[in-house]
C-alpha positions as CSV (number, residue, x, y, z in Angstrom):
1,M,-58.2,71.7,-225.7
2,E,-61.1,70.1,-223.9
3,V,-63.4,72.4,-221.9
4,S,-65.1,71.1,-219.2
5,V,-68.6,72.0,-218.7
6,A,-70.4,72.2,-215.6
7,V,-74.0,70.4,-215.6
8,E,-76.1,71.4,-212.7
9,Q,-78.1,68.3,-211.5
10,R,-81.4,69.0,-209.9
11,R,-82.3,66.7,-207.0
12,P,-85.7,65.6,-207.1
13,I,-87.9,67.0,-204.2
14,K,-89.0,64.0,-202.1
15,E,-92.4,64.1,-201.2
16,T,-93.4,63.1,-197.8
17,P,-95.9,60.3,-196.9
18,M,-98.3,63.0,-196.0
19,Q,-98.1,65.3,-199.0
20,R,-98.4,62.1,-201.1
21,F,-101.5,61.2,-199.4
22,K,-103.0,64.8,-199.5
23,R,-102.5,64.8,-203.3
24,E,-103.9,61.4,-203.9
25,L,-106.8,62.1,-201.7
26,V,-107.4,65.4,-203.6
27,A,-107.2,63.6,-206.8
28,F,-109.6,60.8,-205.7
29,A,-112.0,63.4,-204.6
30,G,-111.7,65.4,-207.9
31,G,-112.3,62.3,-209.7
32,L,-115.3,61.2,-207.4
33,V,-117.1,64.7,-208.2
34,R,-116.5,64.5,-211.9
35,M,-117.8,61.0,-212.0
36,S,-120.9,62.1,-210.0
37,L,-121.7,65.2,-211.8
38,L,-121.4,63.3,-215.2
39,A,-123.7,60.3,-213.9
40,A,-126.3,62.9,-212.8
41,F,-127.0,63.5,-216.5
42,L,-127.2,59.9,-217.3
43,V,-129.4,58.8,-214.2
44,P,-132.7,60.2,-215.3
45,V,-132.4,58.9,-218.8
46,L,-132.0,55.6,-217.4
47,L,-134.6,55.6,-214.8
48,L,-137.1,57.1,-217.3
49,S,-136.5,54.4,-219.7
50,F,-136.8,51.6,-217.0
51,L,-140.1,53.1,-216.0
52,T,-141.5,53.4,-219.5
53,A,-139.9,50.2,-221.1
54,D,-143.8,48.6,-221.0
55,L,-145.5,51.6,-222.8
56,P,-145.7,50.6,-226.6
57,V,-145.3,53.4,-229.2
58,R,-148.6,53.1,-231.3
59,N,-148.4,56.3,-233.1
60,F,-147.0,54.5,-236.4
61,D,-149.3,51.3,-236.3
62,H,-151.5,52.8,-238.8
63,L,-149.0,52.7,-241.5
64,F,-148.5,48.9,-241.3
65,D,-151.1,46.3,-242.7
66,I,-149.5,43.5,-241.1
67,A,-150.4,43.2,-237.4
68,E,-146.8,41.5,-236.5
69,L,-144.9,44.5,-238.0
70,K,-146.9,47.3,-236.5
71,P,-143.8,49.3,-234.3
72,S,-146.1,48.7,-231.2
73,N,-144.9,45.3,-231.1
74,W,-141.1,46.2,-230.8
75,L,-141.1,50.0,-230.2
76,N,-141.8,51.3,-226.7
77,I,-141.3,54.5,-225.0
78,G,-138.4,53.3,-222.9
79,A,-136.4,52.2,-225.7
80,L,-136.6,55.8,-227.5
81,I,-135.5,57.4,-224.1
82,M,-132.5,54.9,-223.8
83,N,-131.5,56.1,-227.3
84,A,-129.9,59.1,-225.4
85,G,-127.6,57.3,-223.5
86,A,-125.1,56.6,-226.2
87,P,-124.9,60.5,-227.4
88,L,-124.5,61.4,-223.5
89,A,-121.7,59.0,-223.2
90,I,-119.8,60.3,-226.3
91,L,-120.3,63.9,-225.0
92,F,-118.6,63.0,-221.6
93,T,-115.9,61.2,-223.7
94,R,-115.2,64.2,-225.7
95,R,-114.6,66.1,-222.7
96,Y,-113.0,63.9,-220.0
97,G,-111.7,60.9,-222.0
98,G,-112.9,57.2,-222.2
99,D,-111.9,56.3,-218.8
100,E,-114.0,58.9,-217.0
101,A,-116.6,58.4,-219.3
102,S,-116.8,54.5,-218.7
103,R,-116.7,55.1,-214.9
104,A,-119.5,57.7,-215.2
105,V,-121.6,55.1,-217.0
106,T,-120.9,52.4,-214.3
107,A,-121.6,54.9,-211.6
108,A,-125.1,55.9,-213.4
109,W,-125.9,52.1,-213.9
110,G,-125.4,51.6,-210.4
111,L,-127.4,54.5,-209.0
112,A,-130.2,53.7,-211.6
113,A,-130.2,49.8,-210.6
114,I,-130.4,50.7,-206.7
115,A,-133.2,53.3,-207.4
116,S,-135.1,50.6,-209.4
117,F,-135.0,48.1,-206.7
118,A,-135.8,50.7,-204.1
119,E,-138.8,51.7,-206.0
120,I,-139.9,48.0,-206.8
121,S,-139.6,47.2,-203.1
122,Y,-141.7,50.2,-202.1
123,L,-144.6,49.3,-204.7
124,A,-144.3,45.4,-204.3
125,P,-147.2,45.0,-201.9
126,I,-149.6,46.7,-204.4
127,L,-148.2,45.3,-207.5
128,S,-149.3,41.9,-208.9
129,T,-146.9,39.4,-210.9
130,S,-148.2,40.2,-214.0
131,D,-146.9,43.9,-213.3
132,F,-143.3,42.8,-213.5
133,P,-141.2,42.3,-216.9
134,S,-139.9,39.0,-217.4
135,V,-136.3,38.2,-216.6
136,R,-135.5,37.5,-220.0
137,F,-136.8,41.0,-221.1
138,V,-134.8,42.6,-218.3
139,V,-131.5,40.7,-219.0
140,A,-131.9,41.8,-222.9
141,F,-132.8,45.4,-222.2
142,V,-130.1,46.1,-219.7
143,S,-127.1,44.2,-221.1
144,S,-127.8,45.6,-224.8
145,A,-128.0,49.3,-223.5
146,L,-124.9,48.8,-221.3
147,V,-122.8,47.1,-223.9
148,G,-123.8,49.5,-226.4
149,Q,-122.9,52.7,-224.4
150,Y,-119.6,51.1,-223.5
151,L,-119.0,50.4,-227.4
152,A,-119.7,53.8,-228.1
153,I,-117.4,55.0,-225.7
154,G,-114.7,52.9,-226.8
155,V,-115.1,53.6,-230.7
156,Y,-115.3,57.3,-230.2
157,D,-112.3,57.4,-227.9
158,V,-110.2,55.5,-230.7
159,I,-111.0,57.2,-234.0
160,R,-111.5,60.8,-233.0
161,G,-109.0,63.5,-233.7
162,G,-108.9,62.6,-237.4
163,G,-110.7,63.1,-240.4
164,E,-113.9,65.0,-240.8
165,W,-115.6,66.3,-237.2
166,W,-118.6,64.1,-237.9
167,R,-116.8,60.7,-238.6
168,A,-116.0,59.9,-234.8
169,P,-119.5,60.5,-233.4
170,L,-121.3,59.3,-236.1
171,F,-119.3,55.7,-236.2
172,A,-119.5,55.6,-232.5
173,V,-123.1,56.1,-232.2
174,L,-123.8,53.8,-234.8
175,S,-121.6,51.3,-233.2
176,G,-123.3,51.5,-230.0
177,F,-126.7,51.3,-231.5
178,G,-125.9,48.4,-233.7
179,A,-124.5,46.5,-230.6
180,Q,-127.5,47.2,-228.6
181,S,-130.0,45.9,-231.6
182,L,-127.9,42.8,-232.2
183,L,-128.0,41.9,-228.5
184,Y,-131.5,42.9,-227.5
185,F,-133.7,41.0,-230.0
186,P,-131.8,37.8,-230.1
187,I,-132.0,37.5,-226.5
188,A,-135.5,38.6,-225.8
189,Y,-137.0,36.7,-228.6
190,W,-134.9,34.1,-230.1
191,T,-137.2,31.0,-229.3
192,S,-140.4,32.9,-230.0
193,D,-142.4,32.8,-233.4
194,S,-142.2,36.8,-233.5
195,P,-140.7,38.2,-236.7
196,W,-138.0,39.8,-234.2
197,F,-135.4,39.9,-237.3
198,N,-137.7,42.4,-239.1
199,W,-138.0,44.1,-235.9
200,M,-134.4,44.3,-235.1
201,I,-134.0,45.8,-238.6
202,S,-136.7,48.4,-237.9
203,D,-135.2,49.1,-234.8
204,F,-131.9,49.8,-235.9
205,A,-133.3,52.2,-238.5
206,V,-134.8,54.2,-235.8
207,K,-131.5,54.2,-234.2
208,A,-129.6,55.2,-237.2
209,A,-132.0,58.2,-237.5
210,T,-131.2,59.1,-234.0
211,A,-127.5,59.0,-234.7
212,V,-127.9,61.2,-237.6
213,A,-130.1,63.9,-235.7
214,F,-127.3,63.7,-233.1
215,L,-124.7,65.3,-235.5
216,P,-126.0,68.8,-235.2
217,I,-126.2,68.6,-231.5
218,Y,-122.5,67.4,-231.3
219,R,-121.5,70.1,-233.8
220,L,-123.1,72.9,-231.5
221,L,-121.2,71.4,-228.4
222,Q,-117.9,71.0,-230.0
223,K,-116.3,74.3,-228.6
224,P,-118.1,74.3,-225.3
225,L,-117.0,70.7,-224.8
226,R,-113.4,71.0,-225.7
227,P,-111.4,68.1,-224.5
228,L,-109.5,68.7,-221.2
229,G,-106.1,67.7,-220.9
230,G,-105.0,65.6,-217.9
231,Y,-108.3,63.5,-217.9
232,G,-107.7,62.0,-221.4
233,G,-110.2,64.2,-223.0
């Protein structure tokens, strides 16, 4: 004996064009606010890094007898400040996912570039040609840092969620810093007689120490920055 079963089928609620427009507008506004808030943390780091990129760190020069190997030749305050960029990007990624973090990084670099150009235009009348960095240095500094931050976001977003808690942030930061060193020194010093390969190794050693120092901070912020569903976090 066959038993007929009545299956209730719900008709999907049709969304009017105005309702869809409002929904997408709210989503866009929310994304814009999140991107702006995240970028607000990174923009000061970028601006301070740009403004201090020509200030060498001389505190450790006395530890080296060979003049060419002294850290002041390759280590500057701006580079040290820029080392905070990749860890910040990883914290963004943990909370909001790689897509949101990438948009925040892009927005931050755009705002920092506009602010830098505005400042240069304002100070141009009182600056001489020697006060401006070379185009080669600017390209090396900016491109290496930007690629490093994007790579750190991508690596973290792919490998998080498995293994020990420190694995994803450590590998992500090291990947970003490694790309930064590998790009910056060849671009900036390839045709020069400087021992830039030794400088590159030393620079990555400093960055590796920064990556290890970031782990306690990451551990402390793990619970407050729990991944948010719906944003890829």
